[in-house]
Structure formats: C-alpha cells, structure tokens
C-alpha positions in Angstrom: -2.4 17.4 16.4 -3.8 19.4 13.4 -5.5 18.2 10.7 -3.1 19.4 7.1 -4.1 20.2 4.4 -3.8 19.9 1.3 -5.3 20.7 -1.7 -5.3 17.4 -4.2 -6.8 17.4 -8.3 -10.3 16.7 -7.0 -10.1 13.4 -9.1 -7.4 12.4 -6.9 -9.1 10.7 -3.9 -10.9 8.9 -5.8 -8.4 7.5 -8.5 -6.0 6.5 -5.6 -8.7 4.5 -4.5 -9.0 3.1 -7.7 -5.6 1.8 -7.9 -5.5 0.6 -4.3 -8.4 -1.5 -4.7 -7.4 -2.9 -8.1 -3.9 -3.5 -6.3 -5.3 -5.0 -3.6 -3.8 -9.0 -3.6 -7.3 -10.5 -2.4 -7.4 -13.5 -0.4 -8.5 -15.3 -3.8 -5.3 -14.5 -5.6 -2.9 -14.4 -2.3 -1.3 -17.9 -3.0 -0.7 -16.7 -6.4 1.1 -13.4 -6.1 2.2 -13.3 -2.0 6.2 -13.5 -3.3 6.3 -11.2 -5.7 7.9 -8.6 -4.1 6.7 -5.7 -6.9 3.3 -6.5 -6.4 3.4 -6.4 -2.7 5.3 -3.1 -2.8 2.7 -2.0 -5.2 0.0 -2.3 -3.1 1.4 -0.5 0.2 2.6 2.0 -2.2 -1.1 2.5 -3.4 -2.4 2.8 0.2 0.6 4.9 1.4 -0.5 7.2 -1.1 -4.7 6.9 0.1 -3.5 7.6 3.3 -1.5 10.8 1.6 -4.1 11.9 -0.5 -7.1 11.7 2.3 -5.1 13.4 5.2 -4.0 10.0 7.0 -1.5 10.0 9.5 2.3 10.7 8.3 2.9 7.8 10.3 0.7 5.2 8.9 2.3 6.7 5.5 6.0 6.3 6.2 5.0 3.1 7.8 3.7 1.6 4.6 6.6 3.3 2.8 9.2 1.9 4.7 7.6 -2.0 4.3 7.0 -1.4 0.6 10.7 -0.6 0.3 11.4 -3.8 2.5 9.2 -5.3 -0.2 11.5 -3.8 -3.2 15.1 -3.8 -1.4 14.3 -7.7 -1.0 14.5 -7.5 2.7 11.2 -8.7 3.3 9.8 -12.1 1.9 6.5 -14.0 1.9 6.6 -15.7 5.4 4.4 -18.8 3.7 1.6 -19.5 5.6 0.8 -21.0 8.8 -1.9 -23.0 7.4 0.0 -24.6 5.3 
C-alpha cells in the first residue's frame, strides 16, 4: 500500500508525540487512573493522532479512535487486574 503524503506543520509530529507521552498512563499510575474513562480515551486519542500524523495505517488510527469512543460512550470499563 502506498504511503499517504500529508504536509503537517513542522512541530506537529513532535508536539503530538509529547502530548501522547504526557497522557500515557504509566505502570506507576495505572491503579489510580485505570477507571477514569476520559483519561483512557485521551490516551487513545493522542495515540491515534500520533499515528495519523506519522503516516500510520488508517486501520490503526481507526481502531484507536474506536476504542477511545468506547470509553467516552461508557461501553468500555476497567476489567480489573487479573493479579488481584
């Protein structure tokens, strides 16, 4: 499949990656924020944005966006930890 060529403002890829890094839920914070649907959705939407800007597969962008929408709509919930 041919790579899509889209011109983004020069700082966009770095800014999107920085936003995703900021919103990523770390292992340390997982138990505190895992059930916050907006937080989970934001992390996924930031990941989708990084994929879109970096020319990632459209199916990956769509999958991340669909999962974020599931959290926003309340269709997805924290499954809990299998170790607890």
